[in-house]
CHARMM internal coordinates of N, CA and C (Angstrom, degrees):
IC EDIT
DIST 1 N 1 CA 1.4380
DIST 1 CA 1 C 1.5281
ANGL 1 N 1 CA 1 C 110.36
DIST 1 C 2 N 1.3102
ANGL 1 CA 1 C 2 N 114.95
DIHE 1 N 1 CA 1 C 2 N 154.27
DIST 2 N 2 CA 1.4617
ANGL 1 C 2 N 2 CA 120.68
DIHE 1 CA 1 C 2 N 2 CA 179.72
DIST 2 CA 2 C 1.5229
ANGL 2 N 2 CA 2 C 109.12
DIHE 1 C 2 N 2 CA 2 C -94.25
DIST 2 C 3 N 1.3041
ANGL 2 CA 2 C 3 N 115.86
DIHE 2 N 2 CA 2 C 3 N 129.03
DIST 3 N 3 CA 1.4625
ANGL 2 C 3 N 3 CA 121.26
DIHE 2 CA 2 C 3 N 3 CA 175.28
DIST 3 CA 3 C 1.5253
ANGL 3 N 3 CA 3 C 107.36
DIHE 2 C 3 N 3 CA 3 C -87.99
DIST 3 C 4 N 1.3509
ANGL 3 CA 3 C 4 N 116.77
DIHE 3 N 3 CA 3 C 4 N 93.58
DIST 4 N 4 CA 1.4544
ANGL 3 C 4 N 4 CA 121.91
DIHE 3 CA 3 C 4 N 4 CA -174.52
DIST 4 CA 4 C 1.5116
ANGL 4 N 4 CA 4 C 112.82
DIHE 3 C 4 N 4 CA 4 C -66.11
DIST 4 C 5 N 1.3197
ANGL 4 CA 4 C 5 N 117.99
DIHE 4 N 4 CA 4 C 5 N -22.60
DIST 5 N 5 CA 1.4626
ANGL 4 C 5 N 5 CA 119.10
DIHE 4 CA 4 C 5 N 5 CA -179.58
DIST 5 CA 5 C 1.5322
ANGL 5 N 5 CA 5 C 111.97
DIHE 4 C 5 N 5 CA 5 C -71.27
DIST 5 C 6 N 1.3201
ANGL 5 CA 5 C 6 N 117.02
DIHE 5 N 5 CA 5 C 6 N -22.74
DIST 6 N 6 CA 1.4633
ANGL 5 C 6 N 6 CA 119.86
DIHE 5 CA 5 C 6 N 6 CA 179.75
DIST 6 CA 6 C 1.5326
ANGL 6 N 6 CA 6 C 112.59
DIHE 5 C 6 N 6 CA 6 C -105.82
DIST 6 C 7 N 1.3254
ANGL 6 CA 6 C 7 N 116.76
DIHE 6 N 6 CA 6 C 7 N 5.58
DIST 7 N 7 CA 1.4572
ANGL 6 C 7 N 7 CA 121.60
DIHE 6 CA 6 C 7 N 7 CA -177.59
DIST 7 CA 7 C 1.5259
ANGL 7 N 7 CA 7 C 110.17
DIHE 6 C 7 N 7 CA 7 C -107.34
DIST 7 C 8 N 1.3116
ANGL 7 CA 7 C 8 N 116.11
DIHE 7 N 7 CA 7 C 8 N 134.89
DIST 8 N 8 CA 1.4606
ANGL 7 C 8 N 8 CA 120.72
DIHE 7 CA 7 C 8 N 8 CA 176.33
DIST 8 CA 8 C 1.5230
ANGL 8 N 8 CA 8 C 107.53
DIHE 7 C 8 N 8 CA 8 C -83.01
DIST 8 C 9 N 1.3287
ANGL 8 CA 8 C 9 N 115.93
DIHE 8 N 8 CA 8 C 9 N 120.66
DIST 9 N 9 CA 1.4628
ANGL 8 C 9 N 9 CA 121.63
DIHE 8 CA 8 C 9 N 9 CA -179.26
DIST 9 CA 9 C 1.5170
ANGL 9 N 9 CA 9 C 108.32
DIHE 8 C 9 N 9 CA 9 C -106.59
DIST 9 C 10 N 1.3259
ANGL 9 CA 9 C 10 N 115.90
DIHE 9 N 9 CA 9 C 10 N 128.21
DIST 10 N 10 CA 1.4612
ANGL 9 C 10 N 10 CA 120.38
DIHE 9 CA 9 C 10 N 10 CA 178.69
DIST 10 CA 10 C 1.5268
ANGL 10 N 10 CA 10 C 108.71
DIHE 9 C 10 N 10 CA 10 C -126.71
DIST 10 C 11 N 1.3226
ANGL 10 CA 10 C 11 N 117.05
DIHE 10 N 10 CA 10 C 11 N 156.04
DIST 11 N 11 CA 1.4652
ANGL 10 C 11 N 11 CA 119.33
DIHE 10 CA 10 C 11 N 11 CA 179.85
DIST 11 CA 11 C 1.5275
ANGL 11 N 11 CA 11 C 110.72
DIHE 10 C 11 N 11 CA 11 C -68.54
DIST 11 C 12 N 1.3207
ANGL 11 CA 11 C 12 N 116.40
DIHE 11 N 11 CA 11 C 12 N 156.37
DIST 12 N 12 CA 1.4660
ANGL 11 C 12 N 12 CA 118.90
DIHE 11 CA 11 C 12 N 12 CA 176.44
DIST 12 CA 12 C 1.5330
ANGL 12 N 12 CA 12 C 109.71
DIHE 11 C 12 N 12 CA 12 C -62.25
DIST 12 C 13 N 1.3127
ANGL 12 CA 12 C 13 N 118.36
DIHE 12 N 12 CA 12 C 13 N 145.65
DIST 13 N 13 CA 1.4647
ANGL 12 C 13 N 13 CA 121.24
DIHE 12 CA 12 C 13 N 13 CA -177.82
DIST 13 CA 13 C 1.5317
ANGL 13 N 13 CA 13 C 113.69
DIHE 12 C 13 N 13 CA 13 C -54.95
DIST 13 C 14 N 1.3164
ANGL 13 CA 13 C 14 N 117.26
DIHE 13 N 13 CA 13 C 14 N -34.77
DIST 14 N 14 CA 1.4593
ANGL 13 C 14 N 14 CA 120.73
DIHE 13 CA 13 C 14 N 14 CA -177.85
DIST 14 CA 14 C 1.5314
ANGL 14 N 14 CA 14 C 111.16
DIHE 13 C 14 N 14 CA 14 C -66.31
DIST 14 C 15 N 1.3300
ANGL 14 CA 14 C 15 N 117.44
DIHE 14 N 14 CA 14 C 15 N -33.27
DIST 15 N 15 CA 1.4653
ANGL 14 C 15 N 15 CA 121.27
DIHE 14 CA 14 C 15 N 15 CA -177.20
DIST 15 CA 15 C 1.5221
ANGL 15 N 15 CA 15 C 113.28
DIHE 14 C 15 N 15 CA 15 C -101.49
DIST 15 C 16 N 1.3059
ANGL 15 CA 15 C 16 N 117.13
DIHE 15 N 15 CA 15 C 16 N 5.54
DIST 16 N 16 CA 1.4573
ANGL 15 C 16 N 16 CA 120.91
DIHE 15 CA 15 C 16 N 16 CA -175.00
DIST 16 CA 16 C 1.5303
ANGL 16 N 16 CA 16 C 112.91
DIHE 15 C 16 N 16 CA 16 C -58.65
DIST 16 C 17 N 1.3305
ANGL 16 CA 16 C 17 N 118.25
DIHE 16 N 16 CA 16 C 17 N -33.76
DIST 17 N 17 CA 1.4664
ANGL 16 C 17 N 17 CA 121.47
DIHE 16 CA 16 C 17 N 17 CA -176.65
DIST 17 CA 17 C 1.5297
ANGL 17 N 17 CA 17 C 113.54
DIHE 16 C 17 N 17 CA 17 C -97.54
DIST 17 C 18 N 1.3285
ANGL 17 CA 17 C 18 N 117.37
DIHE 17 N 17 CA 17 C 18 N 8.19
DIST 18 N 18 CA 1.4567
ANGL 17 C 18 N 18 CA 121.69
DIHE 17 CA 17 C 18 N 18 CA 179.86
DIST 18 CA 18 C 1.5265
ANGL 18 N 18 CA 18 C 108.26
DIHE 17 C 18 N 18 CA 18 C -102.26
DIST 18 C 19 N 1.3267
ANGL 18 CA 18 C 19 N 116.13
DIHE 18 N 18 CA 18 C 19 N 128.93
DIST 19 N 19 CA 1.4706
ANGL 18 C 19 N 19 CA 119.57
DIHE 18 CA 18 C 19 N 19 CA -177.78
DIST 19 CA 19 C 1.5317
ANGL 19 N 19 CA 19 C 110.81
DIHE 18 C 19 N 19 CA 19 C -75.27
DIST 19 C 20 N 1.3128
ANGL 19 CA 19 C 20 N 115.56
DIHE 19 N 19 CA 19 C 20 N 158.00
DIST 20 N 20 CA 1.4621
ANGL 19 C 20 N 20 CA 120.83
DIHE 19 CA 19 C 20 N 20 CA 177.54
DIST 20 CA 20 C 1.5221
ANGL 20 N 20 CA 20 C 110.85
DIHE 19 C 20 N 20 CA 20 C -62.11
DIST 20 C 21 N 1.3301
ANGL 20 CA 20 C 21 N 117.26
DIHE 20 N 20 CA 20 C 21 N -36.96
DIST 21 N 21 CA 1.4622
ANGL 20 C 21 N 21 CA 120.73
DIHE 20 CA 20 C 21 N 21 CA -179.77
DIST 21 CA 21 C 1.5240
ANGL 21 N 21 CA 21 C 111.27
DIHE 20 C 21 N 21 CA 21 C -61.30
DIST 21 C 22 N 1.3251
ANGL 21 CA 21 C 22 N 116.99
DIHE 21 N 21 CA 21 C 22 N -41.56
DIST 22 N 22 CA 1.4660
ANGL 21 C 22 N 22 CA 121.05
DIHE 21 CA 21 C 22 N 22 CA 179.17
DIST 22 CA 22 C 1.5267
ANGL 22 N 22 CA 22 C 110.01
DIHE 21 C 22 N 22 CA 22 C -66.76
DIST 22 C 23 N 1.3134
ANGL 22 CA 22 C 23 N 117.57
DIHE 22 N 22 CA 22 C 23 N -41.35
DIST 23 N 23 CA 1.4623
ANGL 22 C 23 N 23 CA 120.42
DIHE 22 CA 22 C 23 N 23 CA 177.98
DIST 23 CA 23 C 1.5176
ANGL 23 N 23 CA 23 C 111.25
DIHE 22 C 23 N 23 CA 23 C -62.98
DIST 23 C 24 N 1.3262
ANGL 23 CA 23 C 24 N 116.94
DIHE 23 N 23 CA 23 C 24 N -46.76
DIST 24 N 24 CA 1.4646
ANGL 23 C 24 N 24 CA 120.75
DIHE 23 CA 23 C 24 N 24 CA -179.39
DIST 24 CA 24 C 1.5259
ANGL 24 N 24 CA 24 C 110.04
DIHE 23 C 24 N 24 CA 24 C -62.77
DIST 24 C 25 N 1.3245
ANGL 24 CA 24 C 25 N 117.34
DIHE 24 N 24 CA 24 C 25 N -41.44
DIST 25 N 25 CA 1.4646
ANGL 24 C 25 N 25 CA 121.20
DIHE 24 CA 24 C 25 N 25 CA 178.44
DIST 25 CA 25 C 1.5269
ANGL 25 N 25 CA 25 C 110.88
DIHE 24 C 25 N 25 CA 25 C -61.15
DIST 25 C 26 N 1.3175
ANGL 25 CA 25 C 26 N 117.02
DIHE 25 N 25 CA 25 C 26 N -42.88
DIST 26 N 26 CA 1.4629
ANGL 25 C 26 N 26 CA 121.18
DIHE 25 CA 25 C 26 N 26 CA 179.40
DIST 26 CA 26 C 1.5238
ANGL 26 N 26 CA 26 C 110.91
DIHE 25 C 26 N 26 CA 26 C -64.18
DIST 26 C 27 N 1.3249
ANGL 26 CA 26 C 27 N 116.29
DIHE 26 N 26 CA 26 C 27 N -39.59
DIST 27 N 27 CA 1.4691
ANGL 26 C 27 N 27 CA 120.44
DIHE 26 CA 26 C 27 N 27 CA 178.93
DIST 27 CA 27 C 1.5274
ANGL 27 N 27 CA 27 C 109.85
DIHE 26 C 27 N 27 CA 27 C -67.70
DIST 27 C 28 N 1.3246
ANGL 27 CA 27 C 28 N 117.02
DIHE 27 N 27 CA 27 C 28 N -45.05
DIST 28 N 28 CA 1.4668
ANGL 27 C 28 N 28 CA 121.14
DIHE 27 CA 27 C 28 N 28 CA 179.96
DIST 28 CA 28 C 1.5262
ANGL 28 N 28 CA 28 C 111.73
DIHE 27 C 28 N 28 CA 28 C -60.26
DIST 28 C 29 N 1.3255
ANGL 28 CA 28 C 29 N 116.41
DIHE 28 N 28 CA 28 C 29 N -37.27
DIST 29 N 29 CA 1.4681
ANGL 28 C 29 N 29 CA 121.19
DIHE 28 CA 28 C 29 N 29 CA -179.95
DIST 29 CA 29 C 1.5178
ANGL 29 N 29 CA 29 C 112.60
DIHE 28 C 29 N 29 CA 29 C -87.02
DIST 29 C 30 N 1.3260
ANGL 29 CA 29 C 30 N 116.74
DIHE 29 N 29 CA 29 C 30 N 2.87
DIST 30 N 30 CA 1.4624
ANGL 29 C 30 N 30 CA 124.42
DIHE 29 CA 29 C 30 N 30 CA 179.19
DIST 30 CA 30 C 1.5293
ANGL 30 N 30 CA 30 C 111.56
DIHE 29 C 30 N 30 CA 30 C 52.45
DIST 30 C 31 N 1.3277
ANGL 30 CA 30 C 31 N 115.41
DIHE 30 N 30 CA 30 C 31 N 46.88
DIST 31 N 31 CA 1.4582
ANGL 30 C 31 N 31 CA 121.26
DIHE 30 CA 30 C 31 N 31 CA 178.36
DIST 31 CA 31 C 1.5182
ANGL 31 N 31 CA 31 C 109.76
DIHE 30 C 31 N 31 CA 31 C -95.17
DIST 31 C 32 N 1.3170
ANGL 31 CA 31 C 32 N 115.79
DIHE 31 N 31 CA 31 C 32 N 141.50
DIST 32 N 32 CA 1.4531
ANGL 31 C 32 N 32 CA 118.88
DIHE 31 CA 31 C 32 N 32 CA 172.35
DIST 32 CA 32 C 1.5232
ANGL 32 N 32 CA 32 C 108.19
DIHE 31 C 32 N 32 CA 32 C -79.44
DIST 32 C 33 N 1.3205
ANGL 32 CA 32 C 33 N 117.34
DIHE 32 N 32 CA 32 C 33 N 168.62
DIST 33 N 33 CA 1.4601
ANGL 32 C 33 N 33 CA 120.50
DIHE 32 CA 32 C 33 N 33 CA -179.27
DIST 33 CA 33 C 1.5267
ANGL 33 N 33 CA 33 C 110.70
DIHE 32 C 33 N 33 CA 33 C -59.97
DIST 33 C 34 N 1.3212
ANGL 33 CA 33 C 34 N 117.28
DIHE 33 N 33 CA 33 C 34 N -38.40
DIST 34 N 34 CA 1.4587
ANGL 33 C 34 N 34 CA 120.42
DIHE 33 CA 33 C 34 N 34 CA 179.18
DIST 34 CA 34 C 1.5195
ANGL 34 N 34 CA 34 C 112.77
DIHE 33 C 34 N 34 CA 34 C -66.62
DIST 34 C 35 N 1.3349
ANGL 34 CA 34 C 35 N 116.80
DIHE 34 N 34 CA 34 C 35 N -36.42
DIST 35 N 35 CA 1.4652
ANGL 34 C 35 N 35 CA 120.54
DIHE 34 CA 34 C 35 N 35 CA -179.30
DIST 35 CA 35 C 1.5256
ANGL 35 N 35 CA 35 C 112.08
DIHE 34 C 35 N 35 CA 35 C -74.33
DIST 35 C 36 N 1.3130
ANGL 35 CA 35 C 36 N 117.07
DIHE 35 N 35 CA 35 C 36 N -32.07
DIST 36 N 36 CA 1.4524
ANGL 35 C 36 N 36 CA 120.21
DIHE 35 CA 35 C 36 N 36 CA -173.98
DIST 36 CA 36 C 1.5307
ANGL 36 N 36 CA 36 C 113.09
DIHE 35 C 36 N 36 CA 36 C -85.66
DIST 36 C 37 N 1.3284
ANGL 36 CA 36 C 37 N 117.95
DIHE 36 N 36 CA 36 C 37 N -10.13
DIST 37 N 37 CA 1.4686
ANGL 36 C 37 N 37 CA 122.43
DIHE 36 CA 36 C 37 N 37 CA -178.07
DIST 37 CA 37 C 1.5304
ANGL 37 N 37 CA 37 C 112.18
DIHE 36 C 37 N 37 CA 37 C 57.70
DIST 37 C 38 N 1.3217
ANGL 37 CA 37 C 38 N 116.86
DIHE 37 N 37 CA 37 C 38 N 30.16
DIST 38 N 38 CA 1.4639
ANGL 37 C 38 N 38 CA 120.19
DIHE 37 CA 37 C 38 N 38 CA 176.47
DIST 38 CA 38 C 1.5129
ANGL 38 N 38 CA 38 C 110.60
DIHE 37 C 38 N 38 CA 38 C -66.00
DIST 38 C 39 N 1.3142
ANGL 38 CA 38 C 39 N 114.59
DIHE 38 N 38 CA 38 C 39 N -42.08
DIST 39 N 39 CA 1.4613
ANGL 38 C 39 N 39 CA 119.76
DIHE 38 CA 38 C 39 N 39 CA -174.94
DIST 39 CA 39 C 1.5177
ANGL 39 N 39 CA 39 C 109.03
DIHE 38 C 39 N 39 CA 39 C -125.86
DIST 39 C 40 N 1.2951
ANGL 39 CA 39 C 40 N 115.50
DIHE 39 N 39 CA 39 C 40 N 137.32
DIST 40 N 40 CA 1.4576
ANGL 39 C 40 N 40 CA 118.67
DIHE 39 CA 39 C 40 N 40 CA 176.33
DIST 40 CA 40 C 1.5208
ANGL 40 N 40 CA 40 C 108.88
DIHE 39 C 40 N 40 CA 40 C -132.22
DIST 40 C 41 N 1.3027
ANGL 40 CA 40 C 41 N 114.89
DIHE 40 N 40 CA 40 C 41 N 90.68
DIST 41 N 41 CA 1.4509
ANGL 40 C 41 N 41 CA 120.99
DIHE 40 CA 40 C 41 N 41 CA 175.68
DIST 41 CA 41 C 1.5146
ANGL 41 N 41 CA 41 C 107.71
DIHE 40 C 41 N 41 CA 41 C -147.77
DIST 41 C 42 N 1.3176
ANGL 41 CA 41 C 42 N 117.12
DIHE 41 N 41 CA 41 C 42 N 149.19
DIST 42 N 42 CA 1.4671
ANGL 41 C 42 N 42 CA 119.26
DIHE 41 CA 41 C 42 N 42 CA -178.73
DIST 42 CA 42 C 1.5223
ANGL 42 N 42 CA 42 C 111.10
DIHE 41 C 42 N 42 CA 42 C -69.76
DIST 42 C 43 N 1.3089
ANGL 42 CA 42 C 43 N 115.69
DIHE 42 N 42 CA 42 C 43 N 131.89
DIST 43 N 43 CA 1.4591
ANGL 42 C 43 N 43 CA 118.32
DIHE 42 CA 42 C 43 N 43 CA 178.52
DIST 43 CA 43 C 1.5263
ANGL 43 N 43 CA 43 C 111.43
DIHE 42 C 43 N 43 CA 43 C -109.62
DIST 43 C 44 N 1.3249
ANGL 43 CA 43 C 44 N 117.27
DIHE 43 N 43 CA 43 C 44 N -11.28
DIST 44 N 44 CA 1.4600
ANGL 43 C 44 N 44 CA 120.15
DIHE 43 CA 43 C 44 N 44 CA 179.20
DIST 44 CA 44 C 1.5235
ANGL 44 N 44 CA 44 C 109.65
DIHE 43 C 44 N 44 CA 44 C -120.35
DIST 44 C 45 N 1.3020
ANGL 44 CA 44 C 45 N 115.08
DIHE 44 N 44 CA 44 C 45 N 73.50
DIST 45 N 45 CA 1.4506
ANGL 44 C 45 N 45 CA 119.60
DIHE 44 CA 44 C 45 N 45 CA 178.08
DIST 45 CA 45 C 1.5213
ANGL 45 N 45 CA 45 C 108.99
DIHE 44 C 45 N 45 CA 45 C -84.68
DIST 45 C 46 N 1.3052
ANGL 45 CA 45 C 46 N 116.47
DIHE 45 N 45 CA 45 C 46 N 171.51
DIST 46 N 46 CA 1.4664
ANGL 45 C 46 N 46 CA 120.32
DIHE 45 CA 45 C 46 N 46 CA 177.60
DIST 46 CA 46 C 1.5215
ANGL 46 N 46 CA 46 C 110.58
DIHE 45 C 46 N 46 CA 46 C -61.38
DIST 46 C 47 N 1.3195
ANGL 46 CA 46 C 47 N 116.98
DIHE 46 N 46 CA 46 C 47 N -35.34
DIST 47 N 47 CA 1.4602
ANGL 46 C 47 N 47 CA 120.03
DIHE 46 CA 46 C 47 N 47 CA 179.67
DIST 47 CA 47 C 1.5242
ANGL 47 N 47 CA 47 C 110.97
DIHE 46 C 47 N 47 CA 47 C -64.42
DIST 47 C 48 N 1.3261
ANGL 47 CA 47 C 48 N 116.33
DIHE 47 N 47 CA 47 C 48 N -39.70
DIST 48 N 48 CA 1.4634
ANGL 47 C 48 N 48 CA 119.98
DIHE 47 CA 47 C 48 N 48 CA 177.96
DIST 48 CA 48 C 1.5219
ANGL 48 N 48 CA 48 C 109.96
DIHE 47 C 48 N 48 CA 48 C -65.16
DIST 48 C 49 N 1.3194
ANGL 48 CA 48 C 49 N 116.90
DIHE 48 N 48 CA 48 C 49 N -45.93
DIST 49 N 49 CA 1.4647
ANGL 48 C 49 N 49 CA 120.66
DIHE 48 CA 48 C 49 N 49 CA 179.82
DIST 49 CA 49 C 1.5298
ANGL 49 N 49 CA 49 C 110.78
DIHE 48 C 49 N 49 CA 49 C -61.01
DIST 49 C 50 N 1.3173
ANGL 49 CA 49 C 50 N 117.41
DIHE 49 N 49 CA 49 C 50 N -40.60
DIST 50 N 50 CA 1.4622
ANGL 49 C 50 N 50 CA 121.63
DIHE 49 CA 49 C 50 N 50 CA 179.24
DIST 50 CA 50 C 1.5317
ANGL 50 N 50 CA 50 C 110.34
DIHE 49 C 50 N 50 CA 50 C -64.28
DIST 50 C 51 N 1.3216
ANGL 50 CA 50 C 51 N 116.54
DIHE 50 N 50 CA 50 C 51 N -42.07
DIST 51 N 51 CA 1.4621
ANGL 50 C 51 N 51 CA 120.71
DIHE 50 CA 50 C 51 N 51 CA 179.71
DIST 51 CA 51 C 1.5219
ANGL 51 N 51 CA 51 C 110.89
DIHE 50 C 51 N 51 CA 51 C -65.25
DIST 51 C 52 N 1.3248
ANGL 51 CA 51 C 52 N 116.97
DIHE 51 N 51 CA 51 C 52 N -41.39
DIST 52 N 52 CA 1.4665
ANGL 51 C 52 N 52 CA 120.23
DIHE 51 CA 51 C 52 N 52 CA 177.13
DIST 52 CA 52 C 1.5250
ANGL 52 N 52 CA 52 C 109.92
DIHE 51 C 52 N 52 CA 52 C -59.92
DIST 52 C 53 N 1.3086
ANGL 52 CA 52 C 53 N 116.41
DIHE 52 N 52 CA 52 C 53 N -41.98
DIST 53 N 53 CA 1.4707
ANGL 52 C 53 N 53 CA 120.74
DIHE 52 CA 52 C 53 N 53 CA 179.14
DIST 53 CA 53 C 1.5274
ANGL 53 N 53 CA 53 C 110.38
DIHE 52 C 53 N 53 CA 53 C -61.68
DIST 53 C 54 N 1.3405
ANGL 53 CA 53 C 54 N 117.58
DIHE 53 N 53 CA 53 C 54 N -46.18
DIST 54 N 54 CA 1.4618
ANGL 53 C 54 N 54 CA 120.96
DIHE 53 CA 53 C 54 N 54 CA -179.32
DIST 54 CA 54 C 1.5258
ANGL 54 N 54 CA 54 C 112.09
DIHE 53 C 54 N 54 CA 54 C -64.00
DIST 54 C 55 N 1.3090
ANGL 54 CA 54 C 55 N 116.38
DIHE 54 N 54 CA 54 C 55 N -41.43
DIST 55 N 55 CA 1.4642
ANGL 54 C 55 N 55 CA 120.24
DIHE 54 CA 54 C 55 N 55 CA -179.82
DIST 55 CA 55 C 1.5269
ANGL 55 N 55 CA 55 C 109.95
DIHE 54 C 55 N 55 CA 55 C -66.67
DIST 55 C 56 N 1.3207
ANGL 55 CA 55 C 56 N 116.66
DIHE 55 N 55 CA 55 C 56 N -40.12
DIST 56 N 56 CA 1.4720
ANGL 55 C 56 N 56 CA 120.47
DIHE 55 CA 55 C 56 N 56 CA 178.14
DIST 56 CA 56 C 1.5171
ANGL 56 N 56 CA 56 C 110.67
DIHE 55 C 56 N 56 CA 56 C -62.66
DIST 56 C 57 N 1.3126
ANGL 56 CA 56 C 57 N 116.76
DIHE 56 N 56 CA 56 C 57 N -46.07
DIST 57 N 57 CA 1.4673
ANGL 56 C 57 N 57 CA 120.68
DIHE 56 CA 56 C 57 N 57 CA 178.82
DIST 57 CA 57 C 1.5236
ANGL 57 N 57 CA 57 C 111.67
DIHE 56 C 57 N 57 CA 57 C -61.97
DIST 57 C 58 N 1.3166
ANGL 57 CA 57 C 58 N 116.58
DIHE 57 N 57 CA 57 C 58 N -43.09
DIST 58 N 58 CA 1.4747
ANGL 57 C 58 N 58 CA 120.28
DIHE 57 CA 57 C 58 N 58 CA -179.88
DIST 58 CA 58 C 1.5152
ANGL 58 N 58 CA 58 C 111.10
DIHE 57 C 58 N 58 CA 58 C -64.98
DIST 58 C 59 N 1.3281
ANGL 58 CA 58 C 59 N 117.19
DIHE 58 N 58 CA 58 C 59 N -40.45
DIST 59 N 59 CA 1.4668
ANGL 58 C 59 N 59 CA 119.74
DIHE 58 CA 58 C 59 N 59 CA -178.46
DIST 59 CA 59 C 1.5168
ANGL 59 N 59 CA 59 C 111.49
DIHE 58 C 59 N 59 CA 59 C -67.47
DIST 59 C 60 N 1.3454
ANGL 59 CA 59 C 60 N 117.51
DIHE 59 N 59 CA 59 C 60 N -31.09
DIST 60 N 60 CA 1.4514
ANGL 59 C 60 N 60 CA 121.05
DIHE 59 CA 59 C 60 N 60 CA 177.55
DIST 60 CA 60 C 1.5221
ANGL 60 N 60 CA 60 C 111.65
DIHE 59 C 60 N 60 CA 60 C -66.32
DIST 60 C 61 N 1.3338
ANGL 60 CA 60 C 61 N 116.40
DIHE 60 N 60 CA 60 C 61 N -31.59
DIST 61 N 61 CA 1.4689
ANGL 60 C 61 N 61 CA 120.31
DIHE 60 CA 60 C 61 N 61 CA -179.30
DIST 61 CA 61 C 1.5233
ANGL 61 N 61 CA 61 C 112.13
DIHE 60 C 61 N 61 CA 61 C -70.09
DIST 61 C 62 N 1.3399
ANGL 61 CA 61 C 62 N 116.91
DIHE 61 N 61 CA 61 C 62 N -27.69
DIST 62 N 62 CA 1.4577
ANGL 61 C 62 N 62 CA 120.93
DIHE 61 CA 61 C 62 N 62 CA -176.02
DIST 62 CA 62 C 1.5222
ANGL 62 N 62 CA 62 C 112.83
DIHE 61 C 62 N 62 CA 62 C -105.28
DIST 62 C 63 N 1.3164
ANGL 62 CA 62 C 63 N 117.53
DIHE 62 N 62 CA 62 C 63 N 1.56
DIST 63 N 63 CA 1.4772
ANGL 62 C 63 N 63 CA 120.83
DIHE 62 CA 62 C 63 N 63 CA -178.55
DIST 63 CA 63 C 1.5044
ANGL 63 N 63 CA 63 C 112.16
DIHE 62 C 63 N 63 CA 63 C -87.15
END
COOR INIT
IC SEED 1 N 1 CA 1 C
IC BUILD
């Protein structure tokens, strides 16, 4: 088990610059991350697509 009282907890790097008020507002309005414009970074780069392809090919070999 994790002893949370002795562990330093920090926010995830992606949400580090987002205030709690903005997060709560987005949750209250039931907005997804894409709808709320909280984060603007590419999530489907060529590297990601290439990795998905490799993982798919590898999984087919062992299925």
